[in-house]
Backbone as JSON, one array per atom type, in Angstrom:
{
  "sequence": "MKYIGAHVSTSGGVENAPENASNIDAKAFALFTKNQRRWEARSLTQTSIDKFKEQLKRLDFNPLHILPHDSYLINLGHPDPQKREKSYVAFVDELLRCALLGLKYLNIHPGSHLREISEQECMENIAMCINKAIKEVSSVSVVLENTAGQGSNLGYRFEQLATIIDLIEDKSRIGVCLDTCHTFVSGYDIRTPDTYQKTMDEFEKIVGFKYLKGMHINDSKAEFASKKDRHHSIGKGFIGLETFKLVMNDPRLDDIPMILETIDSKIWKEEIALLYGLIK",
  "N": [[26.06, -10.08, -19.9], [23.36, -11.71, -18.25], [20.86, -10.6, -16.0], [18.76, -11.92, -13.97], [15.68, -12.05, -12.2], [12.98, -11.6, -9.86], [9.77, -10.16, -9.03], [9.73, -9.4, -5.87], [8.49, -10.03, -2.5], [7.87, -7.52, 0.01], [7.1, -7.89, 2.54], [6.95, -7.15, 5.94], [8.77, -5.16, 5.71], [10.74, -3.06, 3.5], [13.39, -3.73, 3.64], [13.57, -6.44, 3.63], [13.38, -7.34, 1.05], [15.83, -7.72, -0.56], [16.93, -10.09, 0.61], [14.85, -11.89, 0.14], [15.0, -12.0, -2.62], [17.58, -13.05, -2.98], [17.19, -15.57, -1.93], [15.93, -16.97, -3.93], [17.86, -17.27, -5.78], [18.23, -15.03, -7.37], [19.61, -12.47, -9.47], [18.81, -10.01, -9.87], [16.07, -7.82, -9.01], [12.61, -6.82, -8.44], [10.38, -4.58, -6.71], [7.73, -3.28, -4.63], [7.77, -0.14, -3.11], [5.96, 0.73, -1.35], [2.56, 0.07, -0.26], [0.9, -1.02, -3.04], [-1.72, -0.66, -3.72], [-2.9, 1.37, -2.36], [-3.34, 4.83, -1.64], [-2.17, 6.33, 0.44], [0.78, 6.17, 2.49], [3.07, 4.97, 4.93], [5.97, 6.77, 5.92], [9.27, 5.82, 4.92], [11.36, 4.39, 7.33], [14.45, 5.43, 8.84], [15.86, 3.31, 9.79], [14.9, 1.14, 8.26], [15.74, 1.99, 5.74], [18.54, 2.03, 6.04], [19.03, -0.68, 6.63], [18.11, -1.89, 4.27], [20.0, -0.94, 2.38], [22.3, -2.03, 3.48], [21.77, -4.75, 3.15], [21.68, -4.94, 0.35], [24.37, -4.47, -0.26], [25.63, -6.57, 1.15], [24.58, -8.81, -0.13], [25.32, -8.44, -2.67], [23.91, -6.95, -4.69], [23.38, -4.83, -7.4], [22.24, -1.51, -7.62], [21.42, -0.74, -10.21], [20.31, -2.98, -11.21], [17.89, -3.31, -10.08], [14.45, -2.9, -10.1], [12.13, -1.07, -9.12], [8.56, -0.82, -8.81], [5.84, 1.39, -9.45], [2.76, 2.52, -7.8], [-0.34, 0.96, -8.64], [-2.46, 2.65, -8.75], [-1.79, 5.11, -9.73], [-2.19, 7.5, -12.28], [-0.86, 9.24, -14.6], [-1.77, 10.35, -16.89], [-4.33, 11.21, -16.53], [-7.52, 12.58, -17.34], [-8.82, 14.41, -15.7], [-7.85, 17.28, -14.04], [-7.54, 17.59, -11.2], [-7.55, 14.96, -10.22], [-5.41, 14.0, -11.63], [-3.39, 15.5, -10.47], [-3.43, 14.4, -7.92], [-2.42, 11.87, -8.53], [0.07, 12.68, -9.44], [1.33, 13.73, -7.13], [1.52, 11.39, -5.61], [3.19, 9.96, -7.3], [5.6, 11.47, -7.25], [6.23, 11.05, -4.58], [6.8, 8.31, -4.69], [9.11, 8.36, -6.3], [10.8, 9.75, -4.57], [10.99, 7.91, -2.48], [12.37, 5.85, -3.75], [14.77, 7.22, -4.22], [15.69, 7.63, -1.58], [16.28, 5.02, -0.91], [18.45, 4.56, -2.45], [18.11, 3.77, -5.05], [17.91, 3.62, -8.66], [15.97, 3.64, -10.64], [12.46, 3.97, -11.49], [9.8, 2.06, -12.3], [6.98, 2.53, -14.35], [3.49, 2.35, -15.31], [2.41, 3.95, -18.18], [-0.12, 5.55, -18.44], [-3.66, 6.41, -18.63], [-6.29, 7.39, -20.83], [-8.95, 7.18, -20.35], [-11.0, 7.31, -22.11], [-11.85, 9.9, -22.36], [-10.33, 11.99, -23.2], [-8.12, 12.79, -25.95], [-5.66, 10.45, -27.28], [-3.24, 11.76, -27.79], [-3.39, 14.07, -26.14], [-3.45, 12.82, -23.67], [-0.91, 11.59, -23.62], [0.65, 13.89, -23.63], [-0.04, 14.92, -21.13], [1.09, 12.93, -19.49], [3.84, 13.18, -20.1], [4.25, 15.82, -19.28], [3.89, 15.59, -16.5], [6.02, 13.86, -15.87], [8.25, 15.38, -16.68], [8.1, 17.5, -14.86], [8.34, 16.11, -12.43], [10.89, 14.86, -12.46], [12.51, 16.98, -12.16], [12.08, 17.63, -9.57], [13.03, 15.41, -8.2], [16.15, 14.39, -8.38], [17.74, 12.14, -8.78], [16.65, 9.77, -9.72], [15.55, 7.82, -12.43], [12.85, 7.57, -14.8], [11.04, 4.8, -15.88], [9.27, 3.66, -18.52], [6.78, 1.3, -18.84], [5.82, -0.96, -21.36], [2.45, -1.65, -22.27], [-0.4, -3.95, -22.15], [-2.52, -3.1, -23.63], [-5.08, -3.08, -22.71], [-8.38, -1.84, -22.18], [-8.36, 1.66, -21.86], [-5.69, 2.14, -21.63], [-2.53, 3.52, -22.33], [0.6, 3.08, -24.15], [0.91, 0.66, -25.34], [1.7, 0.48, -27.92], [4.74, 0.8, -29.71], [5.12, 3.26, -30.87], [3.66, 4.98, -29.22], [5.15, 4.95, -26.85], [7.48, 6.1, -27.85], [6.56, 8.65, -28.55], [5.97, 9.79, -26.04], [8.57, 9.76, -24.94], [9.81, 11.53, -26.72], [8.7, 13.89, -25.84], [9.88, 14.33, -23.43], [12.04, 16.36, -21.63], [14.65, 15.99, -20.55], [16.38, 13.59, -21.77], [18.07, 11.75, -20.65], [16.89, 10.84, -18.4], [14.83, 9.12, -18.82], [13.39, 5.97, -19.67], [12.68, 2.62, -20.91], [10.75, -0.29, -20.16], [10.36, -3.49, -21.33], [7.76, -5.73, -21.42], [7.33, -9.11, -21.86], [4.92, -10.57, -22.09], [3.02, -8.48, -22.35], [3.97, -7.31, -24.7], [3.48, -9.33, -26.58], [0.62, -9.81, -26.38], [-0.29, -7.36, -27.15], [0.1, -7.26, -29.81], [2.56, -7.69, -31.07], [4.41, -10.07, -32.53], [6.46, -12.56, -31.18], [7.25, -15.15, -31.32], [8.79, -16.78, -33.01], [12.12, -17.11, -34.45], [12.24, -15.34, -36.69], [9.94, -13.62, -36.4], [10.44, -12.6, -33.89], [12.84, -11.21, -34.33], [11.93, -9.33, -36.17], [10.14, -7.84, -34.58], [11.89, -6.84, -32.61], [13.61, -5.35, -34.21], [11.83, -3.42, -35.04], [11.31, -2.2, -32.59], [13.85, -1.08, -32.1], [14.03, 0.73, -34.23], [11.86, 2.49, -33.77], [11.79, 3.19, -31.0], [14.34, 2.57, -29.71], [17.13, 0.78, -28.54], [18.8, 2.0, -26.76], [17.25, 3.14, -24.86], [16.27, 1.05, -23.39], [15.82, -0.18, -20.27], [15.07, -2.27, -18.68], [13.36, -5.48, -18.33], [10.29, -7.31, -18.19], [9.68, -10.62, -17.64], [7.56, -12.8, -18.83], [5.28, -15.43, -19.6], [2.21, -15.94, -21.48], [-1.23, -16.21, -20.67], [-3.18, -15.44, -22.35], [-4.2, -15.14, -25.8], [-2.38, -14.32, -28.83], [-2.28, -10.87, -29.69], [-4.57, -10.27, -28.27], [-4.97, -8.32, -26.4], [-5.23, -8.75, -23.7], [-4.23, -8.82, -20.41], [-2.74, -11.27, -19.07], [-0.73, -13.05, -17.25], [1.54, -15.88, -17.42], [3.26, -18.9, -16.37], [6.71, -19.54, -17.28], [7.08, -20.83, -20.49], [4.67, -22.16, -20.43], [2.53, -20.95, -21.57], [0.88, -19.14, -24.27], [2.98, -17.94, -25.56], [5.39, -19.47, -25.34], [8.37, -21.56, -24.99], [10.44, -21.13, -26.84], [10.66, -18.41, -27.45], [11.81, -17.39, -25.1], [14.29, -18.56, -25.14], [15.39, -17.1, -27.25], [15.35, -14.53, -26.15], [17.09, -14.85, -23.94], [19.49, -15.21, -25.21], [20.04, -12.92, -26.57], [22.21, -10.39, -27.1], [21.68, -7.69, -26.93], [20.12, -7.39, -24.77], [21.58, -7.57, -22.5], [22.86, -6.89, -19.19], [20.7, -5.6, -17.91], [17.94, -5.38, -15.59], [15.98, -8.29, -15.47], [12.89, -9.28, -14.98], [10.86, -11.6, -13.42], [7.36, -11.88, -13.42], [5.66, -13.9, -13.18], [3.01, -16.33, -12.53], [3.21, -18.07, -10.33], [4.79, -17.9, -7.5], [6.09, -19.8, -6.05], [7.62, -21.33, -7.75], [9.54, -19.67, -8.74], [12.32, -19.78, -8.27], [13.02, -22.11, -9.68], [12.23, -21.3, -12.22], [13.99, -19.19, -12.72], [16.41, -20.61, -12.78], [15.82, -22.19, -15.0], [15.7, -20.26, -17.05], [18.35, -19.23, -17.03], [19.54, -21.57, -17.82], [18.93, -21.66, -20.49], [20.72, -20.15, -21.81], [23.19, -20.1, -24.25]],
  "CA": [[25.58, -10.96, -18.84], [21.96, -11.55, -17.92], [20.55, -10.41, -14.59], [17.39, -12.39, -13.88], [15.13, -12.08, -10.86], [11.52, -11.61, -9.78], [9.17, -9.1, -8.2], [9.68, -10.09, -4.58], [7.71, -9.47, -1.4], [8.49, -6.63, 1.0], [6.39, -8.12, 3.8], [7.8, -6.9, 7.09], [9.63, -4.01, 5.43], [11.49, -3.12, 2.24], [14.71, -4.3, 3.9], [13.51, -7.89, 3.43], [13.35, -7.67, -0.37], [17.07, -8.33, -1.07], [17.04, -11.47, 1.1], [13.86, -12.68, -0.59], [15.54, -12.21, -3.96], [18.73, -13.94, -2.87], [16.71, -16.93, -1.62], [15.52, -17.64, -5.18], [19.03, -17.2, -6.66], [18.08, -13.91, -8.29], [20.69, -11.49, -9.61], [18.08, -8.74, -10.01], [14.73, -7.96, -8.44], [11.7, -5.69, -8.4], [9.65, -4.48, -5.45], [6.96, -2.07, -4.34], [8.32, 0.52, -1.93], [4.79, 0.99, -0.51], [1.39, -0.7, -0.69], [0.62, -0.57, -4.41], [-3.15, -0.47, -3.93], [-3.38, 2.42, -1.47], [-2.73, 6.13, -1.9], [-1.34, 6.77, 1.55], [1.85, 5.24, 2.88], [3.98, 5.44, 5.97], [7.31, 7.11, 5.46], [10.32, 4.85, 5.2], [12.17, 4.75, 8.49], [15.88, 5.41, 8.58], [16.31, 1.94, 10.07], [14.6, 0.33, 7.08], [16.61, 2.45, 4.65], [19.91, 1.56, 6.32], [19.07, -2.15, 6.52], [17.98, -2.2, 2.85], [21.28, -0.69, 1.73], [23.25, -3.03, 4.0], [21.45, -6.02, 2.51], [22.13, -4.86, -1.04], [25.82, -4.62, -0.27], [25.99, -7.91, 1.63], [24.13, -9.83, -1.08], [25.93, -8.08, -3.96], [22.95, -6.46, -5.68], [23.66, -3.51, -7.96], [21.0, -0.74, -7.78], [21.03, -0.69, -11.61], [19.61, -4.23, -11.51], [16.68, -3.31, -9.25], [13.45, -2.15, -10.87], [10.91, -0.85, -8.33], [7.34, -0.53, -9.57], [5.0, 2.34, -8.72], [1.41, 2.11, -7.44], [-1.29, 0.74, -9.73], [-3.47, 3.7, -8.71], [-1.28, 6.33, -10.36], [-2.51, 7.72, -13.7], [-0.33, 10.56, -14.95], [-2.48, 10.85, -18.07], [-5.74, 11.38, -16.17], [-8.13, 13.76, -17.95], [-9.26, 15.35, -14.66], [-6.65, 17.92, -13.47], [-7.4, 17.34, -9.76], [-7.18, 13.56, -10.03], [-4.04, 13.88, -12.16], [-2.51, 16.07, -9.44], [-3.32, 13.4, -6.85], [-1.48, 10.88, -9.04], [1.4, 13.3, -9.52], [1.87, 13.79, -5.76], [1.88, 10.02, -5.25], [4.32, 9.61, -8.16], [6.79, 12.11, -6.69], [6.53, 10.33, -3.35], [7.46, 7.06, -5.07], [10.46, 8.71, -6.73], [11.57, 10.09, -3.37], [11.26, 6.67, -1.75], [13.47, 5.19, -4.48], [15.99, 7.98, -3.96], [16.12, 7.34, -0.21], [16.81, 3.65, -0.89], [19.63, 4.51, -3.3], [17.75, 3.11, -6.31], [18.13, 4.48, -9.82], [14.85, 3.59, -11.57], [11.09, 3.69, -11.07], [9.02, 1.54, -13.41], [5.6, 3.0, -14.28], [2.58, 2.23, -16.44], [2.34, 5.36, -18.62], [-1.33, 6.25, -18.06], [-4.89, 6.07, -19.35], [-7.11, 8.55, -21.2], [-10.3, 6.89, -19.84], [-11.9, 7.64, -23.23], [-12.38, 11.25, -22.13], [-9.48, 12.91, -23.95], [-7.42, 12.1, -27.03], [-4.4, 9.81, -26.92], [-2.18, 12.77, -27.81], [-3.49, 14.89, -24.93], [-3.07, 11.96, -22.56], [0.56, 11.45, -23.64], [1.19, 15.18, -23.21], [-0.2, 14.97, -19.67], [2.09, 12.02, -18.91], [5.17, 13.79, -20.25], [4.28, 17.02, -18.43], [4.1, 15.16, -15.12], [7.38, 13.32, -15.73], [9.19, 16.5, -16.76], [8.05, 18.23, -13.59], [8.78, 15.26, -11.32], [12.33, 14.58, -12.47], [13.18, 18.19, -11.66], [11.95, 17.59, -8.11], [13.84, 14.29, -7.69], [17.22, 14.46, -9.39], [18.61, 10.96, -8.86], [15.91, 8.57, -10.15], [15.01, 7.88, -13.79], [11.52, 7.0, -14.98], [11.06, 3.72, -16.87], [7.92, 3.43, -19.03], [6.52, -0.09, -19.2], [4.82, -1.17, -22.4], [1.26, -2.25, -21.7], [-1.09, -4.95, -22.96], [-3.52, -2.45, -24.47], [-6.42, -3.24, -22.14], [-9.13, -0.62, -21.9], [-7.87, 2.9, -22.45], [-4.29, 2.3, -21.24], [-1.57, 3.82, -23.39], [1.91, 2.46, -24.03], [0.91, -0.67, -25.94], [2.38, 0.59, -29.21], [6.06, 1.41, -29.6], [4.99, 4.67, -31.26], [3.21, 5.75, -28.06], [6.31, 5.12, -25.96], [8.39, 7.05, -28.52], [5.96, 9.99, -28.46], [6.2, 10.28, -24.68], [10.0, 10.03, -24.82], [10.09, 12.75, -27.48], [8.22, 15.04, -25.08], [10.67, 14.46, -22.21], [13.08, 17.36, -21.84], [15.95, 15.4, -20.22], [16.29, 12.21, -22.27], [18.89, 10.86, -19.81], [16.1, 10.47, -17.23], [13.68, 8.33, -19.26], [13.74, 4.68, -20.25], [11.57, 1.72, -21.24], [10.76, -1.69, -19.74], [9.55, -4.32, -22.21], [7.15, -6.91, -20.82], [7.14, -10.06, -22.97], [3.5, -10.86, -22.21], [2.36, -7.29, -22.89], [4.4, -7.16, -26.09], [2.79, -10.37, -27.35], [-0.83, -9.64, -26.46], [-0.6, -6.07, -27.79], [0.14, -7.44, -31.26], [3.91, -7.89, -31.6], [4.71, -11.5, -32.46], [7.85, -12.84, -30.77], [7.28, -16.6, -31.09], [9.77, -17.45, -33.85], [13.29, -16.25, -34.68], [11.94, -14.28, -37.66], [9.02, -12.61, -35.86], [11.15, -11.95, -32.78], [13.79, -10.25, -34.9], [11.15, -8.24, -36.76], [9.63, -7.0, -33.49], [13.0, -6.13, -31.99], [14.06, -4.34, -35.18], [10.85, -2.34, -34.98], [11.57, -1.48, -31.34], [15.07, -0.29, -32.29], [13.75, 1.82, -35.17], [10.87, 3.44, -33.26], [12.16, 3.64, -29.65], [15.79, 2.5, -29.58], [17.61, -0.02, -27.41], [19.49, 2.86, -25.79], [16.29, 3.47, -23.81], [15.81, -0.15, -22.69], [16.41, -0.23, -18.93], [14.65, -3.47, -17.97], [12.34, -6.32, -18.96], [9.48, -8.23, -17.4], [9.76, -11.89, -18.36], [6.32, -13.52, -18.54], [4.51, -16.07, -20.65], [0.87, -15.36, -21.56], [-2.42, -17.05, -20.69], [-4.05, -14.92, -23.4], [-3.71, -15.37, -27.15], [-1.72, -13.24, -29.56], [-3.04, -9.67, -30.08], [-5.85, -10.27, -27.56], [-4.97, -7.16, -25.51], [-5.6, -9.2, -22.36], [-3.03, -8.91, -19.56], [-2.85, -12.49, -18.26], [0.6, -13.67, -17.21], [1.62, -17.32, -17.17], [4.6, -19.4, -16.08], [7.57, -19.61, -18.45], [6.92, -22.01, -21.33], [3.37, -22.81, -20.23], [1.48, -20.15, -22.17], [0.79, -19.02, -25.72], [4.26, -17.48, -26.12], [6.21, -20.67, -25.51], [9.76, -21.51, -24.52], [11.36, -20.68, -27.89], [10.87, -16.97, -27.29], [12.7, -17.11, -23.99], [15.63, -18.89, -25.64], [15.83, -15.96, -28.04], [15.6, -13.42, -25.22], [18.25, -15.12, -23.11], [20.69, -15.2, -26.04], [20.11, -11.65, -27.29], [23.17, -9.54, -26.39], [21.11, -6.36, -26.73], [19.37, -7.43, -23.52], [22.53, -7.77, -21.41], [23.12, -5.89, -18.15], [19.5, -4.92, -17.45], [17.14, -6.28, -14.76], [14.98, -9.09, -16.19], [12.08, -9.55, -13.8], [9.7, -12.48, -13.5], [6.1, -11.57, -12.77], [4.85, -15.08, -13.49], [1.88, -16.47, -11.62], [3.45, -18.97, -9.2], [6.03, -17.5, -6.85], [6.75, -20.98, -5.47], [8.56, -21.9, -8.72], [10.43, -18.64, -9.3], [13.7, -20.26, -8.25], [13.15, -23.03, -10.8], [12.13, -20.54, -13.48], [15.27, -18.46, -12.9], [17.38, -21.62, -13.23], [15.45, -22.56, -16.36], [16.1, -19.17, -17.96], [19.82, -19.26, -17.15], [19.9, -22.78, -18.55], [18.69, -21.46, -21.92], [21.83, -19.38, -22.39], [24.14, -20.98, -24.95]],
  "C": [[24.12, -10.66, -18.54], [21.77, -11.49, -16.4], [19.07, -10.69, -14.39], [16.94, -12.43, -12.42], [13.62, -12.11, -10.91], [11.07, -10.42, -8.95], [8.86, -9.7, -6.84], [8.87, -9.32, -3.54], [8.55, -8.53, -0.54], [7.77, -6.77, 2.34], [7.35, -7.97, 4.98], [8.74, -5.74, 6.91], [10.44, -4.18, 4.16], [12.86, -3.77, 2.42], [14.75, -5.81, 3.7], [13.56, -8.29, 1.96], [14.66, -8.27, -0.88], [17.26, -9.78, -0.64], [16.07, -12.37, 0.36], [14.34, -12.96, -2.01], [16.71, -13.19, -3.94], [18.29, -15.39, -2.66], [16.22, -17.68, -2.86], [16.63, -17.57, -6.23], [18.91, -16.12, -7.73], [19.33, -13.05, -8.31], [20.14, -10.09, -9.83], [16.77, -8.92, -9.27], [13.93, -6.68, -8.61], [10.97, -5.72, -7.07], [8.71, -3.28, -5.51], [7.56, -1.44, -3.09], [7.22, 0.96, -0.96], [3.67, 0.09, -0.99], [0.9, -0.16, -2.03], [-0.85, -0.3, -4.67], [-3.77, 0.56, -2.98], [-2.64, 3.72, -1.77], [-1.74, 6.5, -0.8], [-0.29, 5.71, 1.89], [2.66, 5.84, 4.02], [5.33, 5.79, 5.36], [8.28, 5.98, 5.77], [11.12, 5.3, 6.41], [13.65, 4.7, 8.11], [16.46, 4.02, 8.84], [16.08, 1.04, 8.87], [15.52, 0.7, 5.91], [18.02, 1.9, 4.83], [20.02, 0.05, 6.14], [18.96, -2.58, 5.06], [19.32, -2.05, 2.14], [22.34, -1.69, 2.2], [23.04, -4.38, 3.34], [21.88, -6.04, 1.05], [23.63, -5.12, -1.13], [26.24, -6.03, 0.12], [25.69, -8.98, 0.6], [24.55, -9.51, -2.51], [24.9, -7.76, -5.04], [23.33, -5.04, -6.09], [22.34, -2.75, -8.11], [20.52, -0.64, -9.23], [20.28, -1.96, -12.05], [18.37, -4.41, -10.64], [15.67, -2.38, -9.92], [12.16, -2.01, -10.05], [9.75, -0.43, -9.22], [6.46, 0.42, -8.76], [3.6, 1.77, -8.49], [0.54, 1.95, -8.69], [-2.34, 1.86, -9.8], [-3.07, 4.93, -9.51], [-1.64, 6.36, -11.84], [-2.08, 9.13, -14.07], [-1.0, 11.15, -16.18], [-3.92, 11.2, -17.79], [-6.32, 12.66, -16.78], [-8.58, 14.82, -16.94], [-8.04, 15.96, -13.98], [-6.45, 17.61, -11.98], [-6.97, 15.9, -9.49], [-5.77, 13.3, -10.57], [-3.04, 14.42, -11.15], [-2.34, 15.09, -8.27], [-2.35, 12.3, -7.27], [-0.06, 11.43, -9.06], [2.07, 13.33, -8.14], [2.33, 12.4, -5.32], [3.11, 9.55, -6.04], [5.63, 10.21, -7.63], [7.21, 11.42, -5.4], [7.25, 9.01, -3.65], [8.89, 7.31, -5.53], [11.34, 9.01, -5.52], [11.92, 8.85, -2.56], [12.39, 5.89, -2.42], [14.8, 5.88, -4.2], [16.55, 7.69, -2.57], [16.76, 5.96, -0.11], [18.05, 3.49, -1.77], [19.38, 3.84, -4.63], [17.75, 4.12, -7.46], [16.92, 4.59, -10.75], [13.52, 3.5, -10.82], [10.3, 3.3, -12.3], [7.56, 1.98, -13.26], [4.8, 2.53, -15.49], [2.28, 3.66, -16.9], [1.09, 6.1, -18.18], [-2.49, 5.89, -18.97], [-5.7, 7.32, -19.63], [-8.57, 8.39, -20.78], [-11.38, 7.23, -20.87], [-12.56, 9.01, -23.07], [-11.57, 12.32, -22.84], [-8.78, 12.1, -25.04], [-6.16, 11.42, -26.52], [-3.28, 10.83, -26.84], [-2.2, 13.62, -26.55], [-3.07, 14.09, -23.7], [-1.55, 11.83, -22.49], [1.23, 12.76, -23.25], [1.06, 15.37, -21.71], [0.87, 14.13, -18.98], [3.48, 12.67, -18.94], [5.31, 15.03, -19.37], [4.56, 16.64, -16.98], [5.52, 14.64, -14.91], [8.41, 14.44, -15.76], [9.26, 17.27, -15.45], [8.66, 17.41, -12.46], [10.29, 15.04, -11.3], [13.16, 15.82, -12.15], [13.12, 18.24, -10.14], [12.85, 16.53, -7.49], [14.94, 14.03, -8.7], [17.94, 13.14, -9.64], [17.95, 9.7, -9.41], [15.34, 8.8, -11.55], [13.68, 7.14, -13.87], [11.57, 5.99, -16.13], [9.61, 3.4, -17.26], [7.76, 1.96, -19.42], [5.51, -0.17, -20.35], [3.65, -1.96, -21.84], [0.61, -3.24, -22.66], [-2.11, -4.34, -23.91], [-4.94, -2.65, -23.97], [-7.08, -1.89, -21.93], [-8.59, 0.59, -22.62], [-6.41, 3.18, -22.06], [-3.41, 2.56, -22.46], [-0.23, 3.13, -23.11], [1.98, 1.09, -24.65], [1.49, -0.68, -27.35], [3.73, 1.26, -28.99], [6.0, 2.9, -29.93], [4.52, 5.53, -30.09], [4.34, 5.98, -27.07], [7.26, 6.17, -26.55], [7.86, 8.47, -28.42], [6.18, 10.58, -27.08], [7.67, 10.64, -24.49], [10.37, 11.32, -25.54], [9.71, 14.01, -26.71], [8.98, 15.26, -23.77], [11.87, 15.36, -22.47], [14.47, 16.79, -21.61], [15.9, 13.92, -20.58], [17.12, 11.24, -21.44], [18.1, 10.33, -18.62], [14.87, 9.64, -17.59], [14.16, 7.03, -19.89], [12.48, 3.87, -20.48], [11.83, 0.36, -20.62], [9.84, -2.44, -20.68], [9.06, -5.55, -21.45], [6.83, -7.88, -21.95], [5.67, -10.4, -23.18], [2.77, -9.68, -22.84], [2.71, -7.09, -24.37], [3.6, -8.09, -26.99], [1.3, -10.09, -27.5], [-1.23, -8.3, -27.08], [-0.44, -6.13, -29.31], [1.51, -7.55, -31.88], [4.28, -9.36, -31.43], [6.19, -11.72, -32.16], [8.09, -14.34, -30.64], [8.29, -17.37, -31.93], [10.99, -16.56, -34.03], [12.99, -15.09, -35.62], [11.03, -13.2, -37.08], [9.64, -11.88, -34.67], [12.08, -10.87, -33.31], [13.05, -9.05, -35.51], [10.64, -7.28, -35.69], [10.76, -6.2, -32.85], [13.6, -5.07, -32.92], [13.12, -3.14, -35.17], [11.03, -1.51, -33.71], [12.78, -0.57, -31.49], [14.79, 0.93, -33.16], [12.87, 2.9, -34.54], [11.27, 4.03, -31.91], [13.67, 3.7, -29.5], [16.22, 1.73, -28.34], [18.36, 0.82, -26.38], [18.56, 3.26, -24.64], [15.84, 2.25, -23.0], [16.56, -0.3, -21.37], [16.01, -1.47, -18.14], [13.64, -4.25, -18.78], [11.55, -7.05, -17.88], [9.33, -9.49, -18.23], [8.56, -12.76, -17.96], [5.81, -14.22, -19.79], [3.08, -15.53, -20.56], [-0.22, -16.42, -21.55], [-3.36, -16.65, -21.83], [-3.39, -15.08, -24.76], [-3.11, -14.11, -27.75], [-2.72, -12.14, -29.93], [-4.41, -9.58, -29.4], [-6.05, -9.03, -26.7], [-5.47, -7.51, -24.11], [-4.32, -9.46, -21.56], [-3.17, -10.08, -18.6], [-1.51, -13.23, -18.29], [0.51, -15.16, -16.97], [3.07, -17.69, -16.87], [5.38, -19.6, -17.38], [7.38, -20.94, -19.19], [5.57, -22.69, -21.25], [2.22, -22.06, -20.91], [1.55, -20.12, -23.68], [2.09, -18.5, -26.35], [5.18, -18.66, -26.37], [7.68, -20.46, -25.22], [10.72, -20.96, -25.56], [11.67, -19.2, -27.77], [11.89, -16.67, -26.21], [14.13, -17.56, -24.27], [16.21, -17.72, -26.41], [16.19, -14.78, -27.14], [16.89, -13.64, -24.45], [19.56, -15.08, -23.91], [20.82, -13.94, -26.9], [21.04, -10.7, -26.55], [22.67, -8.12, -26.17], [20.39, -6.25, -25.39], [20.28, -7.71, -22.33], [22.49, -6.6, -20.43], [21.91, -5.03, -17.8], [18.75, -5.88, -16.52], [16.07, -6.97, -15.6], [14.11, -9.76, -15.13], [10.91, -10.47, -14.11], [8.52, -11.88, -12.75], [5.12, -12.71, -13.06], [3.97, -15.45, -12.29], [2.12, -17.31, -10.37], [4.81, -18.67, -8.57], [6.79, -18.7, -6.28], [7.75, -21.6, -6.44], [9.48, -20.86, -9.34], [11.89, -19.11, -9.33], [13.96, -21.2, -9.42], [13.09, -22.31, -12.14], [13.4, -19.75, -13.75], [16.34, -19.43, -13.39], [17.1, -22.05, -14.66], [15.93, -21.52, -17.35], [17.61, -19.12, -18.12], [20.29, -20.47, -17.95], [19.69, -22.67, -20.06], [19.83, -20.72, -22.61], [22.87, -20.33, -23.0], [25.57, -20.6, -24.59]]
}
């Protein structure tokens, strides 16, 4: 079964996210548990935590189908030890917030070497931080999102994701989120049945579907292999609707949160209905 949703607003408190998801007929959702563009954050109140859990239960959302995203400021691969430590502290705080809300995953962008250290050293920094953090917070797993390959960001090749996973001591606490737009613009063609199958076979061989814990479902404003992270509405970009038919009918992608991050939140309800309508 497919669990499709969107990255919904938490305006007024995290407890409003489940209702916002339900209002667009979502069966899954993503959220930020704090302001994603600021380092500091108020602690979650017990009232917000209790209301969030009550809403999940009332609206029948499974925590395994919720994929919170961490702050865009965090860079676990940072070449500067002090700045990496600042990111690490913020990362642990995000894990703790997920734990308080009863959530099982935290989706992260792996990190960036800023062209100051090697890719290998950057990936070792990322893994070191994750290994340390999951010992501090025992109930939340880390989900690495593949990236578009912009700038010095890592995670745009399956081999980079696999290298980080190989360095994680507790493999039960690490996973991957595949973003369709990022996959496409980083150089993996998914536009036809043959190229889609080739890309997914490569993912299985290098990373493994056993690590796939979620997907971001986005079309692309940017062209193939452009390494430009520009999301578009479903079927309106360079990827095209055929890919999403393939995704919706791929049994390997069952029972994971599939999250829209498309550009027009006003049509998320229609996009969710469109995606469910593609299932044969």
